[in-house]
ZAMARGU-4260 file (C-alpha; in steps of 0.2 Angstrom, whole numbers, plus 5000, padded with zeros to 4 digits):
<rodrens>
0) 4974/4959/4974 | 4974/4969/4990 | 4957/4978/4988 | 4958/4986/5005 | 4974/4994/5001
5) 4968/5000/4984 | 4952/5007/4991 | 4962/5016/5005 | 4973/5024/4992 | 4959/5029/4981
10) 4948/5036/4996 | 4963/5048/5000 | 4965/5053/4982 | 4983/5047/4981 | 4991/5040/4965
15) 5002/5025/4965 | 5016/5036/4962 | 5013/5047/4977 | 5012/5032/4988 | 5028/5024/4981
20) 5037/5041/4983 | 5031/5042/5001 | 5037/5024/5004 | 5054/5028/4995 | 5051/5014/4983
25) 5048/5013/4964 | 5030/5013/4958 | 5032/4996/4950 | 5037/4989/4967 | 5022/4997/4975
30) 5010/4991/4961 | 5016/4973/4965 | 5012/4976/4984 | 4994/4982/4979 | 4992/4967/4967
35) 4998/4955/4980 | 5013/4948/4970 | 5025/4955/4982 | 5024/4955/5001 | 5034/4971/5005
40) 5044/4974/5021 | 5037/4977/5038 | 5044/4995/5038 | 5034/4998/5022 | 5018/4991/5030
45) 5021/5002/5045 | 5022/5017/5034 | 5006/5012/5025 | 4997/5010/5041 | 5002/5028/5046
50) 4998/5035/5029 | 4980/5028/5029 | 4977/5026/5047 | 4971/5008/5045 | 4979/4993/5053
55) 4991/4984/5042 | 4982/4968/5045 | 4967/4975/5036 | 4977/4983/5022 | 4987/4967/5019
60) 4971/4956/5017 | 4971/4948/5000 | 4955/4946/4990
</rodrens>
């Protein structure tokens, strides 16, 4: 599980659906990224970094 990614999303008040729409992917694909079962493309992590203003290395950390 990527706790930093989940916490960043919740702190902003965003739903998984909102973030998935922002990224242009399905909600199931985004859930897999959050749960750590899917890595995601570099471009996806670039967008997440911009959305949350947190370096992607921090967001990608698995716990």
